[in-house]
C-alpha positions, 0 to 999 in steps of 0.5 A: 736266087733259087739255089738254096737245098739244090744240086750243082755239077761244077768241073775245074774247080780246083782253083781259079774260077771253078773253085769260086763258083764252089764257093758262091754256090755253097754261099746260096745254099747250094748242095756241090758235087765240085770235080776237078782231074784231082780231088778239089780241096777246101781248107778250113771249109766245113762244107769240106765234110758236110753233106753240101759238098761232094769233091770228086777227081774227074777227067772231063775228056773221059765221056764213060767217067763223066757219065759214071759221075752224074749217074752217081751223083743222081742215085746217091744225091739226088737231082742235078739242076745245075751244072757248071763247065770250067774245066780248061786248059791253055794252048799257046803253040803256034799252029807252025808248032802244034802238034797232033797231040796238042791240038786233040789235048786241047780239044778233049778238055775245052770242048769234049769236056763240054759234050759229055758232061752237057749230054750226061747232065741233060739225059736226066734233065730232060725227065724233069723238065728243068735245069740250067747250065753254064758254060765258062767258055774264052773272049778268044772264041770270038777273037782272033788271038797270036799262038792261041788257034788250039784254044781259041778253036776249042773255045769257039767250038763249045760256045756253039755246041752250048748254044746248040744244047740250049735250042735242043733243051729250051722245050724241055725248060732247061737253058743253056748260056756261056761266060767268056772271060778275057784276061782272069787273075788265075794261074793259066794268066798268070803262068803265061807272064815271064815277070812281074810286068805281066799284068801291066802288059795285058792292061795296056795291050799287045799291038805286036801280038794284035792284042787290044788292052782293057778298057776298065784299066784291071783284070778280072778276079775269079769271082768277076766271073762266077758271079756272072755265071751265078746270075745265068744259073740263077731263077734271075735269069729265068727268061734267058738262054743261049746267051753269050756273056762276054765278061772281060773289062771291055777287052773285045769291044763287044757284049 
C-alpha cells in the first residue's frame, strides 16, 4: 500500500481511533509519530522502543508546539509523507447552556488543531511534491445533532478546511481527504451513555433527539474507521482527493 519505511504523523493517538490508526500503520511498515495531549503508550508493543514509533505529547491547539514537533521530526527522523488528524473533543452542551470557554475549547482542538497540523506538515510536503493527509471528522459535520452545536460546527469547519487545503495542495501532488465516522466504540462514545443500554439506543435511533438509527445494526469499531483512513492515505487511493467518506453504518443515509 506504499507505507513501508515512510513516516506518518498521527494526532489523538492515545486511544480509540488514533491508537488503531497507529497500529495499522506500523503493521504496514510505516514509521509513526504518535502524539496526544499526554505521551501515548502502547503496552507490550516492541515498536515502543524501536526506530519505528516516536511517541510525543502534543497540544494540537498550540500552533507553535505543532510546528516545533513537525520540524523536529523532519530534522531528526526524515520527511513526513502522511498526516492523520484524529485528535478531537466532544461537547454536549445545548446552545443556551454553552459558555464562550466551552465553544472555544471545542474549536481549539477539532478545528484549529487540524489547521495547525495541516499547515505545518504541508509546508514540508510542498517542497517535495508528495504526501497525503486524512482528517477524521464526524458525520455530525453534515447532519444537525441535538446538544452538539459546538462539536458539529467545529467538525464541519475541519471538513471544509481539509477540502480547501486539498485544492491548494493538489498541484503539488498532495492529497487531502476526510473520513467521517458515526457512532464508534470509543471512550468518547461510551462516556455519553447513562447505562448498559446505551449502544442499543444508538443503534435503534433516538426520535426525541431527531436522530436516526444505524441501518447496519451495529456500532463501528475504531479499526473500521482507521482502515478507511489507511486506504485514503495509501497508493491505492492515488487519484482521490477532497473526498468526504462517511463511515457510519448508513446512519446519515449518505455516502
